[in-house]
N, C-alpha and C positions, 0 to 999 in steps of 0.2 A: 937842665940836662936830665935830672932824675924824673921830672914830670914827662919829658918827651919819651924817655925809655918806658915809663909806666904806661903811657898812652899807646906806644907801639906794641908792647907785649899784650895789652888788653885787646887791641884791635886784632892781633894775630890769633888770640884765643877765641875771639868771636868768630873769625873766619873758620877756624878749625871746628868749632862747635856747630857752625852752620853747615859746614861740609859733611860732618858726621851725621847731622840730622837729615840732610838731604839724602845721604846714602841709605840711611835707615828707612826713610819714606819711600825711596825708589825700590828698595828690597821688598817692603810690604806691598807696594803697588804691583810689583812684578809677581809676587806670590799670589795676590788676589786675582791678577790677570790670568795666571796659570790655572787657578782653581775655577774661575769663571769659564775659561776655555774648555777645561775638562768637563764641567757640568753641561756646557753647550754641546760638546761632543757626545757626552753620555745621554743627552736628551733623545738621541736617535733610538735608544732602547726603551723609551717611555712605555709604549703599549705592552711590550713583553713583560716589563717589570710591574705594570699595573695588574696584569693577570697574576703575577706572583703574589702580590699583596692580597688580591682577592682570594687566591688559593689559601693563603695563610688564615684569612678571616673565616673561610668556609671550613677548612680542615680541622681547626682547633675544636669547635663544638663536636664534630664527628669523633675526634680522638677522645675527648672527655666522655662522650657517650659510650665509646668502645671500652674505656677503662671501667666505667660503671657496670656495663654488661659483664666484663671479665671478672670484676669483683663479686657481682651478684651470683654469677654462675660458677664462681671459683675456677675459672678457666685460665690457667697459666699462659697458654698460647695467645689468648686475646690480650692479656695485659702486656706481654712482651711485644706483640705486634704494635700495640698502641704507643709504647715508648719509641719503637722504631719509626713510626709515623710522626711522632712528636719531634724527633730529631730532624726528620725530612722537612717538616713544616718550618722549623727554625732555619734550615739551610737555604730556604727559598728567599731569605732576606735580601732584597735588592739594594744595591748601593746608591742608586740614582735618585732616591727620594731624600729630602733634607734630613729627616730623622736618622736614616741609616748612613747618610753621608758623614754625620758627626761620629758615628760608631766606627765606621770603616773609612778612614781618610784616604787610603790608597787601595788600588785594585788588588795588590798582593795581600793586604790584610783580609780583604773579603774572601779571596780564594783560599787562603789558609784556614779561615773559619769554616768555609764550605767543605773543605777536605776532611776536617775533624768531625763535623756534624754528619756528613754523609757516611763516613766510616762507622760512626756509632750507630747510625740508622741501619746500615747494612748488617752489622753484628746482631742487633736486636731482631731485625726481620728474618735473618737466617735462622736464629734460634726459634722464633715463632713458627716458621714454616717447618723446621725440623721436628718440632713437637707435634704438629698436626699430621705430618707424614708418618711419624713413628707409630702412632696408635692405629694407623691404617695399613701400613706396609713397611715394617722396619728395614727390610732388605734393601729398599730403595735409597736409604741414607748413604749407602756406599758411593753413590754418584756425587756426593758432596766433594769428593776428591777432585772433581773437575774445577772446583773453585781456584785451585792453584794456577790455572791458566790466566787468572787475572794479573799475574806478575808479568806476563809477556805482552799484555795489552798496550801499555804505553809505548814501547819501541815499535810495535806493529802500527799503531796509530800515527806515530811520528813519520814512519816510512810512507804511509798513505798521504799524510798531510804534505810532505815534500813533493810527492808525485802529482798532486792535484791542485795545490794552491801556491800562489806567489809568496814572497817573503813576508809581506805585510799581513796577508791573510793567515799565513802559517803560524805567526805569533799568536793571533787570536785563537786559532785552532788548538794549539798546544796548551793554552791557558786553562782549557776546560776538559782535558782528557780524564780528570778524576770523575767527571759526570758520566763519561762513557764506561768507566770501570764499575760504577754503581749500576748502570744499565745492564752490563754483562752479568752481574750478580743476580739481578732480578730475573733475567731471561733463564739462567740456569735453574734457579729455584722454581720458576714456573714450569719448566719441563719435568722436574722431579715431582712436582705437585700433580701435573696432568697424568703421569704414568703410575702414580702410587695408589689410585683409588678409582672405582667405577662410579662414585657418587657424582651425580650430574652437577650439583651446585659446587662441589669441590673442584671439578674440572673447569667449570666456568671461572672460578676463582683463579686457577692457574693460567687460563688463557688471557685474562685481563692483566695478570702480572706480566705475562710475556709481552703484551702490547705496550705496557708502560716501560718495560725494560728496553724495548726497541726504540721507543721515543728518547730515552736517555742515551742510548748508544749512538744515535744519529745527531744528537745535539751539537757536538763539535763541528760537524759538517754543515749543519744549517746556520750556525752562528758565523762561520767563516765564509759562507756563500752569500747569504742575503739576510737583511734584517727582517724582511717579511716572512721568510721561511723560519727564522728563529721564533718570531711571534706565534706562527701557526704551530710550531713544535711545542712551545710552552702551553698553548691553549689545549692541544690534544693531551698533553700530560695532565693538565688540570681536570679534563673530563674523565680520563682513565683513572685518576686518583679517586674521584667521587664514586665511580662504579666499583673500584677495588675495595674501598671502605665498606660499601654497601654489601658486597658479596662476602667480605670477612665476617660481618655480623650475621649473615645468613648461614655461613658455614658453622659458626660457633653455635647458633641456635639449633641448626639441623643436626649437630653432633649428638644431641640428645633431645630431639624434638618430640618429647613424650607428652601426650595429652593426659593431664591429671586434673580433673575438675577442682575448682576452689573448695567445694564442699563435697566430700566423699563419705559414704557410710563406713564408719570404722568397723573392722572385724577383729575378732580375738584370735591370735595365733596360739593355739594350744599344741602341746606335744613338740615334736621335732621341727626345727627350723629348716633343716635340709633333709629332703625325703627322696630316696632312690626307689622308684616303683616301675611296674610294667604299665602298658598302655591302659588297660582296663581300670586299674586303681587310680591312674593319673586323671582319667576322664571323670571318675567318681569324685575325686577331690576338687577338681576344677568346676564341677557343676554348680557349686555354691558361689562362684566368682564370675558368673556370666555378665553381670552388670558392673563389675569392678574393673578398673583400668590395669589389668594384668599386663606385664611386660613379657612377651612371648618370643622365643627364638625357635623357629619352626622351619619345616621344609614345605608344608602345604600353604594354601591361601585362604581357606574358608574357616574363619574364626569369628567370635562375637565382635560386633562393631565397637564396643567399648574398650576392647583390648588394643594395646600398642604392639603390633606385630612386626617383627623383623625377620625377613626371609634370609636364611643362611644358604648362600649359593655362590658358585664361582662365575656366574654370568651376570652382566649388568642388568639389574632390575630395580624398580622403585623400592626403597627401603631395604635394599639388599646389603648383606655383609659377607665378605669373603670368608671361607671356613678357616683360613690361616690367621685371620685377624682376631685372635683371642684377646689381645690388649684392648681393642675397640669395644668388644662385647663386655669386657669387665668395666670399662669406663661408662658405658651406657647403664649397666646395672647399678653402679655406685651412684650415678646421678639420679637414677630413678628412685632408688631407696631413700636417698636424701630428700628428694622432692616430696615423695609420698609421706615421709615422716613429718615434714614441715606442714603438710596439709591435714594432718590429724589421724593418719592410719598407716600401719606397716604395709609395705609393698609386697606384691606376690610376683615372683619370677618363674616362668615356665620354660624349661629347656627340653625340646623334643627332637633334637638333631645330633645326639651324642655319637651315634653310629656314623653319621656323615662326617662329623669332625674327626673321627678316627681314621678316615681315609686320607686326610691331609696332615694329620699331626700324630706323633707317636703317643703311646699311652701315658708316659711320664709327663709329657707336656699337658695333656688333658687333665691329668690328676692334679698337677700344680695349679692349673687354671681354676678347677673346682675348689681346691683348698683356699685359694685367695678369695673366691666368691663366698665361701663359707665364713671366712674371717670378717668380711665386710657385712655379712648378714648379722653376725653377732654384734657388730658395732652399731649398725643402723636399724636393726630389727627387721621383721618381715619373714617371708618364707620362700624357699627355693624348691621347686618341684622338678626333679630330673627324671625324665622318662627313658627307660632303657629296654632293649630287647636282649634277654639273657642268652639267646642263641648265638649272638655275635661275640659275646665276651666269654673268656675262659673262667674257670672257677676262681683262680687267683685274682683276676681283674675284678670280678664281681665282689669278692670279699673286700678288696681295697676300696671299691666304690661305696660299699655299705658302711665302711668305717667313717665316711664323711657325715653320716647321719648324726645329728646332735639334737 
């Protein structure tokens, strides 16, 4: 009797164990089947995601080079931009490759990661563009207030999605609205960039930013409409990204594209570092620097070929600087003095447009600008020759200008 009971209970335990094992196996099989079906479904996005991986591989060397240029030129906008692009490159991580599949087991995990990295990218790029705009036209930064419109973009896009797409496509559409928000940010920054300066390269930089922003803006529509359109949209974004990085480096280099030979003949700066003189004395002082890479801010066009001439004007010309952009003039001077000192000789700066600057700036603003320039001259060495016409200035103003001489 006891043996029969023991056998019966043992057999029942075996059946229970076998049943639980079968249940476990069925669950694992079901899970694998779901994963496989998801991967098969996601394979439709293969070509678009292949472009994403290619973009990551191409962008990262560009980003590292931009960081190097920013560090070498001591350009904060470049460094900030590079970090923005780094976060964008990371956000391109596609889920449909085995490596990324392990990192992002669900679509929700991928989209959460993308939202965070795109947000960080947007913050850094906005800071970088703001810095570049500020030194050219600070008043244009007031347009950054339009960024608040990004808050109403999701409900607006949801309305459009419901109007144009069926329920199945609408879900795909709403999943990537954060990409459109990023695109809106780029478009707005591009418009601020284009209208803040007359520099040709800087405007091209803004136009390409606009193109890339539009590509991000339409991405939800292309993904919900057709896989082919999605792939084309990603490819265009890849091309615009390459051009944008290229123009970023051009803008940074042109910011102070001052030609200073590797070997220049040193000159000894005797006496005053800042000199306020009339035209005749200025010409006499500058006669010894005809073969030296002087940085000159002038109104005319005929000067020695060795000079780095910047035309101060309110109209768009090559190497032109608006008369209200004293911050940019200061930045060029600081960069020039630093470069000249590193190459073995103090720099020489010539300003022959003070009367023209007075038409667009009040005297206090001009005086503050010259005082800052004098302080940088003390730090980096060199000489600043300021040409004035005493007939334009009253006695008090001339006296204050003369106090700049050290």
